[in-house]
C-alpha positions in Angstrom: -19.6 -10.6 -1.1 -17.7 -8.9 -4.1 -14.9 -10.8 -5.7 -12.4 -8.2 -4.7 -13.1 -8.6 -0.9 -13.1 -12.5 -1.2 -9.5 -12.0 -2.7 -8.3 -9.8 0.0 -9.6 -12.4 2.5 -7.5 -14.9 0.8 -10.2 -17.2 -0.5 -8.7 -19.6 -2.8 -11.4 -20.1 -5.1 -11.9 -16.3 -5.5 -8.1 -16.1 -6.2 -8.4 -19.0 -8.9 -11.6 -17.4 -10.5 -9.9 -13.9 -10.6 -6.6 -15.4 -12.4 -8.7 -17.5 -14.9 -10.7 -14.3 -15.7 -7.5 -12.4 -16.7 -5.8 -15.2 -18.2 -8.7 -15.9 -20.6 -8.8 -12.1 -21.5 -12.5 -11.7 -20.5 -14.6 -8.7 -20.5 -14.1 -8.5 -16.6 -10.4 -8.3 -16.8 -10.0 -4.6 -16.9 -12.3 -3.6 -14.1 -10.8 -6.5 -12.1 -7.3 -5.4 -12.5 -8.2 -1.9 -11.6 -10.1 -2.9 -8.6 -7.1 -4.9 -7.4 -4.6 -2.2 -8.1 -4.9 -0.2 -4.8 -4.3 -3.4 -2.7 -1.0 -4.2 -4.5 2.6 -3.3 -4.1 3.3 -5.2 -1.0 4.5 -8.8 -2.2 8.1 -9.3 -3.3 8.2 -10.9 -6.9 11.2 -13.2 -7.4 12.0 -14.5 -10.9 13.5 -17.9 -11.0 15.0 -18.8 -14.4 17.6 -21.3 -15.8 18.0 -24.0 -18.5 15.8 -27.0 -18.2 17.4 -29.5 -15.9 18.9 -27.1 -13.6 16.7 -28.0 -10.7 14.6 -24.9 -10.6 11.3 -26.6 -9.2 13.2 -28.3 -6.5 14.9 -24.9 -5.5 11.3 -23.4 -5.7 10.0 -26.3 -3.4 12.6 -25.6 -0.8 11.9 -21.9 -1.0 8.2 -22.6 -0.4 9.2 -24.6 2.8 11.7 -21.9 3.8 8.7 -19.2 3.7 6.2 -21.4 5.4 8.6 -21.9 8.3 8.8 -18.2 8.8 5.0 -17.9 8.8 4.9 -16.3 5.3 2.3 -16.9 2.6 4.0 -17.8 -0.7 2.5 -18.1 -4.3 4.2 -19.7 -7.3 3.4 -19.2 -10.9 5.1 -21.8 -13.1 4.9 -20.9 -16.6 4.7 -23.8 -19.0 4.7 -24.1 -22.8 1.3 -24.5 -24.2 -0.1 -27.6 -25.3 -0.5 -27.5 -29.2 -3.8 -29.3 -28.6 -5.6 -27.7 -25.8 -3.6 -24.5 -25.2 -3.3 -25.5 -21.5 -0.2 -25.6 -19.2 1.7 -28.7 -18.5 1.3 -29.4 -14.9 4.7 -30.9 -14.1 5.8 -28.2 -11.8 2.6 -28.5 -10.0 3.0 -32.2 -9.6 6.4 -31.9 -8.1 5.3 -29.5 -5.5 2.2 -31.5 -4.2 3.8 -31.5 -0.6 2.3 -28.1 -0.2 -1.1 -28.8 -1.9 -3.1 -28.9 1.4 -1.2 -25.9 2.7 -3.6 -22.8 2.8 -0.6 -20.6 2.8 0.7 -21.7 -0.5 -0.8 -21.3 -3.9 0.7 -22.8 -7.0 -0.5 -21.9 -10.4 0.7 -23.1 -13.7 0.0 -20.9 -16.5 0.6 -21.6 -20.3 2.7 -19.3 -22.2 0.4 -19.5 -25.2 3.1 -18.8 -27.6 4.1 -15.5 -26.0 7.8 -14.9 -26.5 10.0 -15.1 -23.3 8.0 -17.9 -21.8 5.7 -15.5 -19.9 2.1 -15.8 -20.2 0.1 -12.7 -21.1 -1.8 -13.1 -18.0 1.1 -13.5 -15.6 1.1 -9.8 -14.7 -2.6 -10.0 -13.9 -2.0 -13.0 -11.7 0.9 -11.5 -9.8 -1.7 -8.7 -8.9 -4.2 -11.0 -7.8 -1.7 -12.8 -5.4 -0.4 -9.5 -4.1 -3.9 -8.2 -3.3 -4.7 -11.6 -1.6 -1.8 -10.9 1.1 0.7 -13.2 -0.3 4.1 -12.1 0.9 6.2 -13.5 -1.8 5.5 -14.5 -5.3 7.7 -16.8 -7.3 7.6 -16.5 -11.0 9.4 -19.5 -12.4 10.0 -19.4 -16.2 10.3 -22.2 -18.7 14.0 -21.6 -19.8 16.6 -19.0 -20.6 15.9 -18.0 -24.1 16.8 -14.7 -25.7 13.3 -13.2 -25.1 13.5 -14.5 -21.3 14.9 -11.0 -20.7 11.2 -9.7 -20.3 10.9 -11.5 -16.9 12.7 -8.5 -15.6 9.7 -6.4 -16.2 7.8 -8.4 -13.7 10.1 -9.4 -11.1 11.9 -7.4 -8.3 14.8 -9.9 -8.2 16.1 -12.4 -10.7 17.7 -15.7 -9.7 19.5 -17.5 -12.5 20.3 -21.3 -11.7 22.8 -23.2 -13.5 24.3 -26.6 -13.0 27.8 -28.1 -13.7 28.2 -29.7 -17.1 26.4 -26.9 -19.1 29.4 -24.9 -20.0 28.6 -25.0 -23.6 25.1 -23.9 -22.8 26.4 -21.1 -20.8 28.6 -20.0 -23.6 25.7 -20.0 -26.1 23.6 -18.0 -23.6 22.5 -14.5 -24.8 24.4 -11.7 -22.7 21.1 -10.4 -22.0 20.1 -13.2 -19.6 23.5 -13.1 -17.5 23.1 -9.3 -17.3 19.7 -9.3 -15.9 20.5 -11.7 -13.1 20.5 -10.2 -9.6 21.8 -13.5 -8.1 23.5 -16.7 -9.4 23.0 -20.2 -8.3 25.4 -23.1 -8.8 22.9 -25.7 -8.2 24.0 -29.5 -7.7 27.0 -28.1 -6.1 28.0 -31.5 -5.0 29.1 -32.9 -8.2 32.3 -32.3 -10.1 32.7 -28.8 -11.9 30.8 -26.9 -9.6 33.8 -24.7 -8.5 34.9 -24.4 -12.3 31.4 -23.2 -13.3 31.5 -20.6 -10.6 34.7 -19.3 -12.0 33.4 -19.2 -15.6 30.3 -17.3 -14.5 32.6 -14.7 -12.9 34.7 -14.5 -16.0 31.8 -14.1 -18.3 30.5 -11.4 -16.4 33.5 -9.4 -16.0 34.5 -10.1 -19.7 31.0 -9.8 -21.3 29.6 -6.6 -19.4 32.9 -5.0 -18.1 31.8 -5.4 -14.6 34.1 -4.6 -11.7 34.8 -7.9 -9.6 33.2 -6.0 -6.5 29.8 -5.3 -8.7 29.4 -9.0 -9.8 26.2 -10.4 -8.3 26.5 -13.0 -5.6 27.2 -16.3 -6.7 25.8 -19.0 -4.5 26.5 -22.7 -4.3 23.8 -25.3 -3.3 22.5 -28.6 -3.7 18.5 -28.4 -3.6 18.3 -32.0 -3.6 20.2 -32.8 -0.7 18.9 -29.4 0.9 22.5 -27.8 1.6 23.2 -24.2 1.0 19.6 -23.6 0.3 18.9 -21.6 3.4 21.8 -19.5 2.8 20.5 -18.6 -0.9 17.2 -17.7 0.6 18.7 -15.4 3.1 20.9 -13.8 0.5 17.7 -13.3 -1.7 16.2 -11.2 1.1 19.2 -9.5 1.7 19.5 -8.3 -2.1 15.9 -7.2 -2.0 16.4 -5.2 1.2 19.4 -3.5 -0.3 17.4 -2.8 -3.5 14.8 -1.2 -1.4 17.1 1.0 0.6 18.8 2.0 -2.7 15.7 2.9 -4.4 16.3 0.2 -7.1 13.3 -1.6 -6.3 11.0 1.3 -6.5 12.6 2.2 -9.9 12.1 -1.5 -11.2 8.4 -1.3 -10.1 8.1 2.2 -11.9 9.5 0.7 -15.1 7.2 -2.2 -14.9 4.2 0.2 -14.5 5.6 2.2 -17.7 5.7 -1.0 -19.5 2.1 -1.9 -18.5 0.8 1.7 -19.5 2.6 1.5 -22.8 1.0 -2.0 -23.4 -2.7 -0.8 -22.6 -2.2 2.1 -25.0 -0.7 -0.1 -27.6 -3.6 -2.5 -27.4 -6.4 0.1 -27.0 -5.1 1.8 -30.0 -4.7 -1.4 -32.1 -8.3 -2.1 -31.2 -9.4 1.2 -32.5 -7.5 0.9 -35.8 -8.7 -2.7 -36.3 -12.4 -1.5 -35.9 -12.1 1.7 -38.0 -10.0 0.2 -40.8 -12.3 -2.9 -40.9 -9.1 -4.8 -40.6 -10.6 -8.3 -40.3 -12.2 -8.0 -43.7 -9.5 -5.9 -45.4 -6.2 -7.5 -44.2 -5.8 -10.4 -46.9 -6.5 -8.0 -49.6 -3.7 -5.7 -48.3 -1.2 -8.4 -47.8 -1.8 -9.6 -51.5 -1.3 -6.0 -52.8 1.9 -5.6 -50.9 2.9 -9.2 -51.9 2.3 -8.4 -55.5 4.4 -5.2 -55.2 1.3 -3.1 -56.1 1.6 -1.0 -52.9 4.6 -0.3 -50.5 4.1 -1.2 -46.8 5.2 2.5 -45.3 3.5 4.5 -48.0 0.3 2.4 -47.6 -0.1 2.6 -43.8 1.0 6.3 -43.7 -1.9 7.0 -46.2 -4.4 5.2 -43.9 -3.2 6.9 -41.1 -3.7 10.4 -42.7 -7.3 9.2 -43.5 -7.7 8.4 -39.9 -6.4 11.9 -38.9 -8.7 13.6 -41.3 -11.6 11.6 -39.7 -10.3 12.7 -36.1 -9.9 9.3 -35.0 -6.3 10.0 -34.1 
């Protein structure tokens, strides 16, 4: 049986194998992604982000149970920092979700960011396609934090949930505007501790002040305590209400088209880079060029433009 057929049947080993092939950038990657493409576009992709200690994994854990109680299949991609020694993913999130380990309707995959900016693994987009083609209804994409480059998560998610907790006032002030602006839904987690209402007010104020949002346009701000499992069901219902709204308004389709645009641009860029590196014998010449630019013997733009002209004359470009 072909790997694609096994993936469509939801076979765990086939799903794991496909993600590994994509993540390791193997020769089979391109054909595999193209073969999966016709069977994608059905799953909702939900991005869950927030500072370390905001309780994201507990929120995700509760979400898994919520979806399973509704008879839905759910996959989680927990993107972790790379180990400096092995390049592998830290499996903390996976260990915290062990209660679902034997459930065939749940697949949890930790992926290394491999130094990729924004905490998103280069293989994450491919993993989303695999889970989508395998018939998972919901795919959770949990990021490692809220760094400036975390904004790129919007390119892979249909909806972004930003999780914050009381006591992070200074951290929220330090947040780049981008992460606040891409959130479709805010969660004040640990709402049972002091400062939760104040945090909600701070979020509202920052959104109106920073982006000029009208009060009616501010994304919903939900209060919950994932640890005590209070307010979580209301949160998840709100997530799907927002997704339905996005679908009806055309926003969901627009976001997915932007995602496709980014994917096509990335493929073009990587293919052109591959051609340039080969034709210019970059591997052997790059150090020489660096030295010449460093010693001010050549100017970077002038040098590159000359090389591009050479390639045009050879009909490479």
